C-alpha positions in Angstrom: 16.6 3.0 -14.9 18.9 0.1 -14.2 19.9 -2.5 -16.7 17.3 -5.2 -15.8 15.5 -4.8 -19.1 18.2 -6.8 -20.9 16.1 -10.0 -20.3 13.4 -8.7 -22.7 13.8 -9.0 -26.5 14.5 -5.7 -28.3 11.3 -3.7 -28.9 9.4 -5.3 -26.0 8.2 -3.5 -22.9 7.1 -4.9 -19.6 3.6 -3.4 -19.1 1.6 -6.2 -17.4 -1.9 -5.7 -16.1 -2.8 -6.5 -12.5 -4.3 -9.9 -13.7 -1.2 -10.8 -15.6 1.1 -10.0 -12.7 -0.9 -12.4 -10.5 -1.8 -15.1 -12.9 1.3 -15.4 -15.1 4.0 -14.4 -12.6 2.9 -14.7 -8.9 0.8 -17.8 -9.2 3.6 -19.6 -11.1 6.2 -18.6 -8.5 3.9 -19.7 -5.6 3.1 -23.0 -7.2 6.8 -23.7 -7.9 6.2 -23.7 -11.7 8.8 -22.4 -14.1 8.6 -18.6 -14.4 10.0 -16.4 -17.1 13.6 -16.5 -16.0 15.1 -13.3 -14.8 12.3 -11.0 -15.8 11.2 -10.3 -12.2 13.9 -10.8 -9.6 13.6 -11.9 -6.0 14.3 -9.0 -3.5 13.9 -8.5 0.2 12.3 -5.1 0.0 12.5 -3.9 3.6 16.2 -3.3 4.0 16.0 -0.9 1.0 14.6 2.6 0.8 12.6 3.0 -2.5 15.2 5.2 -4.1 17.8 2.4 -3.7 15.9 0.0 -5.9 17.6 1.0 -9.1 19.6 -1.9 -10.5 18.1 -4.3 -8.0 14.6 -4.8 -9.4 13.0 -5.1 -12.9 12.8 -1.5 -14.1 10.2 -0.3 -16.7 9.9 3.4 -17.0 9.6 4.9 -13.5 8.3 1.6 -12.0 10.3 -1.2 -10.3 8.9 -4.8 -10.1 10.2 -7.6 -7.9 9.1 -10.7 -5.9 9.4 -10.4 -2.2 8.3 -12.4 0.9 5.2 -11.0 2.5 6.0 -9.7 6.0 4.2 -7.8 8.7 7.0 -5.3 9.1 7.5 -2.8 6.4 10.3 -0.7 7.9 13.5 0.3 6.0 16.6 2.2 7.0 15.1 5.6 6.6 11.4 5.1 7.1 8.4 2.8 6.7 5.6 1.8 4.3 2.1 2.8 5.5 -1.0 1.1 4.1 -3.5 3.2 2.1 -7.1 2.2 2.1 -8.6 -1.3 1.8 -7.4 -4.3 -0.2 -8.6 -4.4 -3.8 -9.7 -7.6 -5.5 -8.1 -8.5 -8.8 -10.7 -10.1 -11.0 -9.9 -12.2 -14.0 -11.6 -11.9 -17.4 -13.6 -15.0 -16.4 -15.0 -13.1 -13.3 -12.9 -15.0 -10.8 -11.0 -13.3 -8.0 -7.4 -14.3 -8.6 -5.5 -12.0 -6.3 -5.5 -9.0 -4.0 -3.7 -5.6 -4.3 -2.8 -3.4 -1.4 -1.3 0.1 -1.8 1.3 1.7 0.5 2.9 5.1 0.8 6.5 5.6 2.0 7.1 7.8 5.0 10.5 9.0 6.2 11.1 8.7 9.9 9.7 6.6 12.7 6.2 5.3 12.7 3.6 6.7 13.1 5.0 10.3 12.9 7.0 10.1 9.7 7.0 12.6 6.8 5.0 11.5 3.8 6.9 11.1 0.5 5.7 10.6 -3.1 6.8 6.9 -3.2 4.0 4.4 -3.7 4.1 0.6 -3.6 1.4 -1.7 -4.9 1.7 -5.2 -3.3 0.0 -8.1 -5.2 -0.8 -11.3 -3.4 -2.7 -14.5 -4.3 -6.3 -14.7 -3.1 -6.8 -17.5 -0.5 -9.2 -19.3 -2.9 -6.9 -19.3 -5.9 -3.8 -20.8 -4.3 -2.9 -24.4 -4.8 0.7 -23.8 -3.6 0.4 -25.7 -0.3 -0.3 -29.0 -2.0 2.3 -28.3 -4.6 5.0 -27.5 -2.1 4.2 -30.6 0.0 4.5 -32.9 -3.1 7.9 -31.5 -3.9 9.1 -32.0 -0.3 9.2 -28.3 0.7 6.6 -28.4 3.4 8.6 -26.1 5.6 8.3 -23.3 3.1 4.9 -21.6 2.6 5.1 -20.3 -0.9 1.7 -18.5 -0.5 3.6 -15.7 1.2 5.2 -14.5 -2.0 4.1 -11.1 -3.3 4.9 -9.0 -6.3 5.7 -5.4 -5.5 5.5 -2.5 -7.9 7.2 0.6 -6.6 7.2 4.0 -8.3 7.6 7.7 -7.5 4.4 9.6 -8.0 4.6 13.0 -9.6 3.2 15.4 -6.9 2.5 18.1 -9.5 -0.4 16.0 -10.9 -3.8 16.7 -9.3 -5.0 13.1 -9.9 -1.6 11.5 -9.1 -1.4 10.0 -12.5 1.0 10.4 -15.3 1.1 13.6 -17.4 0.0 11.7 -20.4 -3.2 10.2 -18.8 -1.6 6.8 -18.4 -0.4 6.4 -22.0 3.2 5.4 -22.2 5.0 5.9 -25.5 7.8 3.8 -26.8 11.1 5.4 -27.8 10.2 5.0 -31.5 6.8 6.6 -30.9 8.4 9.6 -29.3 10.9 9.9 -32.2 8.1 9.7 -34.7 6.1 12.4 -32.9 9.1 14.6 -32.7 9.5 14.4 -36.5 6.2 16.2 -36.8 7.8 19.1 -35.0 10.3 19.5 -37.8 7.6 21.1 -40.0 7.5 24.0 -37.5 11.3 24.6 -37.7 12.3 27.0 -40.5 15.6 26.3 -42.1 18.0 29.2 -42.9 17.9 30.2 -46.6 
């Protein structure tokens, strides 16, 4: 899915936890600290429909990751993103709330009467208590820009055939080499012609 994985060394996959997305990527971006260059690109999500993200965002499997500015309007050319449920706190291993996560579902058509799709977006933002970006941006002379409004978005297409909405493999993702190795076990079942 896209060629955005070229920034990762061979053999590495981008499978961050919620805490890692907030602490190691979003917090650094908001605080104007150096980020891992080119791993997660900046993208203005809302002009794009979810199926147009290929090649524009960091792709890992069936998920796309990108930085975006947080906005109130989540309307695209073909539809809109509707919020699902309440915000979820992202708790660090130390027990501190470091961020928040909000889920959205994509609907085709005009709000509020659109047709539900199987596209999901998880939007990660910094918690109000964990952000030091205001003082950082003022020190660097960028007081007009509020870097606390950066979010990381994860967009993916959910498989509607699943009852629980998860992956067929219960959340376990295999690398290409794992799949090749497992397929070698199938060779025992194949009989060769004599």
